[in-house]
C-alpha positions as CSV (number, residue, x, y, z in Angstrom):
1,M,-54.8,-16.2,-0.6
2,N,-58.4,-15.9,-0.9
3,K,-60.7,-18.3,-2.9
4,V,-63.5,-16.1,-4.9
5,Q,-66.3,-17.0,-7.2
6,F,-65.6,-15.1,-10.5
7,S,-69.0,-13.6,-10.4
8,E,-68.6,-11.9,-7.4
9,I,-65.7,-9.8,-9.3
10,E,-67.0,-9.0,-12.3
11,S,-68.8,-6.1,-11.9
12,Y,-65.5,-4.6,-10.2
13,L,-63.5,-5.6,-13.3
14,D,-65.9,-4.1,-15.3
15,E,-65.6,-0.7,-13.5
16,K,-61.7,-0.7,-13.8
17,G,-62.4,-0.4,-17.4
18,L,-61.1,-4.6,-17.5
19,N,-62.3,-6.9,-20.4
20,V,-63.9,-9.6,-18.0
21,N,-63.8,-12.5,-20.5
22,E,-60.1,-11.7,-21.0
23,A,-59.9,-11.3,-17.0
24,F,-62.0,-14.8,-16.6
25,E,-59.4,-16.4,-18.8
26,M,-56.6,-15.3,-17.3
27,L,-58.1,-16.0,-13.7
28,A,-60.6,-18.2,-13.3
29,D,-60.2,-22.2,-12.6
30,E,-62.3,-24.8,-14.0
31,N,-65.0,-24.2,-11.3
32,E,-65.0,-20.3,-11.9
33,F,-63.0,-20.2,-9.0
34,I,-60.1,-17.3,-8.6
35,Y,-57.7,-17.2,-5.7
36,V,-56.0,-14.1,-5.0
37,S,-54.1,-11.4,-2.4
38,N,-55.6,-9.9,0.0
39,G,-53.9,-6.3,-2.3
40,F,-56.1,-7.7,-5.4
41,I,-59.4,-7.4,-3.2
42,K,-58.6,-4.0,-2.2
43,G,-57.1,-2.9,-5.3
44,L,-60.1,-4.1,-7.4
45,T,-62.7,-2.7,-4.9
46,T,-61.6,0.4,-3.9
47,N,-59.6,3.7,-5.9
48,E,-56.5,3.4,-3.5
49,N,-54.4,1.9,-6.6
50,E,-51.2,3.6,-7.1
51,E,-50.0,4.0,-10.5
52,K,-47.9,1.3,-12.0
53,E,-49.1,-1.0,-8.9
54,W,-49.2,-5.0,-9.6
55,H,-52.1,-7.1,-7.7
56,H,-51.2,-10.8,-7.2
57,F,-53.3,-13.8,-8.6
58,F,-52.8,-17.5,-8.3
59,K,-54.0,-19.8,-11.3
60,K,-54.6,-23.2,-10.0
61,E,-53.5,-25.8,-12.7
62,N,-54.8,-29.2,-13.3
63,D,-52.0,-30.6,-10.7
64,G,-53.3,-28.6,-7.6
65,C,-50.1,-26.4,-7.8
66,F,-50.9,-23.0,-8.6
67,V,-49.0,-20.3,-10.7
68,A,-48.7,-16.6,-9.5
69,G,-49.4,-13.9,-11.7
70,K,-50.3,-10.4,-11.4
71,M,-52.4,-7.7,-13.0
72,M,-52.4,-4.1,-12.9
73,F,-55.6,-1.7,-12.2
74,K,-56.2,1.4,-13.8
């Protein structure tokens, strides 16, 4: 799991055609950090995504636990 400041990935999300505001709400915690897999970062920063490939993120809850989610890049 990688801890990344959301602002570091905004331009990549935009390049993938994703709504940055919706992604922020889905991914970021109260400190604007996101928690993502290595595959999420690779899929976001490259054009090596396979059709219908999901990339995993983890949302940190107030109690410190993480809830897994997934996102598809086009």
